[in-house]
C-alpha positions, -999 to +999 in steps of 0.1 A: -370-639+698-354-613+685-315-602+677-308-568+668-268-551+655-265-527+640-228-526+616-213-489+606-246-476+596-269-503+587-295-519+615-299-553+610-335-573+626-334-606+626-368-627+641-359-655+649-387-678+666-383-702+636-410-729+651-433-708+652-432-687+618-415-664+641-449-646+650-447-620+671-445-623+711-457-590+726-422-585+740-409-592+711-423-562+698-414-542+728-380-550+720-379-545+683-403-515+694-367-500+711-345-515+695-360-486+665-363-460+693-326-463+697-315-458+666-331-428+658-308-411+682-277-421+656-270-416+621-277-452+607-291-449+575-312-485+567-322-511+584-326-544+577-356-565+588-354-614+585-364-640+599-346-672+602-359-705+594-388-708+567-414-678+568-407-642+573-437-632+602-468-652+608-479-615+628-481-614+668-484-647+686-528-657+688-520-668+721-509-640+736-535-620+728-569-638+748-585-619+759-601-607+729-595-574+735-581-563+697-582-524+704-553-526+713-529-557+691-494-538+700-486-550+661-496-515+654-481-491+671-452-515+654-457-511+620-464-474+624-427-469+641-413-489+618-430-474+588-424-439+605-385-443+616-367-418+597-343-438+575-351-464+548-363-500+561-354-533+542-378-560+546-355-590+535-381-614+531-370-648+536-403-666+534-432-673+537-448-634+547-489-643+564-507-621+590-507-595+610-464-604+589-483-591+562-484-557+578-454-560+590-438-556+548-460-537+535-449-509+571-410-516+553-403-492+519-391-519+506-394-560+494-367-587+484-389-615+483-376-653+474-388-676+447-408-701+462-420-677+493-463-670+492-484-643+506-519-649+527-542-634+550-564-654+569-584-635+591-616-637+563-613-683+571-615-671+613-642-647+614-614-620+624-609-587+611-578-572+603-564-545+619-581-508+593-546-495+602-526-522+582-566-525+556-556-485+546-515-498+550-524-528+522-549-503+498-523-474+495-489-498+489-509-519+468-544-498+456-580-509+463-585-542+447-555-558+456-567-556+483-598-570+481-579-596+469-556-601+499-588-600+525-616-601+510-611-632+487-582-646+517-566-659+482-531-671+481-500-654+467-480-671+456-443-651+451-439-644+407-474-623+416-469-609+447-434-589+425-461-584+402-486-572+414-464-545+433-458-559+471-424-568+462-394-547+449-374-576+439-375-610+439-337-639+443-332-670+443-330-679+482-292-680+483-289-647+467-314-634+493-283-614+513-261-603+489-295-592+471-304-566+503-267-553+514-264-542+478-300-525+485-286-509+518-251-497+506-268-482+475-289-461+500-261-456+528-240-442+494-268-411+497-277-385+509-286-395+543-305-357+551-322-356+514-327-399+512-346-389+550-364-357+540-374-372+511-392-405+527-411-380+552-427-362+524-434-397+502-453-422+530-472-382+549-484-376+506-496-412+507-513-405+541-533-376+522-512-350+554-486-340+538-472-308+557-466-285+527-445-258+544-425-286+566-414-304+533-406-267+515-388-260+550-367-300+544-361-289+505-345-253+513-320-270+550-309-296+513-303-268+488-280-252+523-260-285+532-224-296+531-241-328+513-258-306+484-221-294+478-201-322+480-235-340+457-221-312+430-182-314+439-186-352+432-202-349+399-179-324+386-148-340+402-162-371+388-157-392+418-184-411+441-195-383+469-183-385+505-220-376+525-214-369+560-257-360+566-248-320+573 
């Protein structure tokens, strides 16, 4: 269901169930969670999540949640893990994003889409209440009015509208997706990881109204005292690319 690779300091997770629009089984969600937990102890600096086929993801595989116990939807903790992962996560949206797949995409730090893709969240057409955590994340990322259109109207959005409304950070031709994602990942890898990861944590806490100012100030002091800060200043003086080590 998924393919996971770690090449250098970039991890890549590919959803590989194209015949079902990459709807995630419980097993697949467990694999993704375990992969990210394993990578958390490495020197990884960026993660890419993408899909095979015409769709990025259609959310949780509903046929596996037949008992109707939506209090334990496994997609919810998975999205929290993606959102809270220490390094920036890029969603390479190779195609349509549907249902809970929208939450997975929004849990990522950046979203690169392709021309011709669509986004659609159908619970209101099915008599289903979307996961509260997913709605909260959509409001944080897109604003309350856009969330109303997504959930209360079950509106379908074309690629250009997704870019206009801030769901996408960039929109490219399908055959240019891989190059654009590699470029973005390389940009992240070449920045100071301690600073990037610390500021990611501060941004996340701020967006959720739970900023730990004391901890954030400690991250500021750690970065100022780091070898990477000294290297950044030296590289600027010497007009060369910096070589950050994360220390």
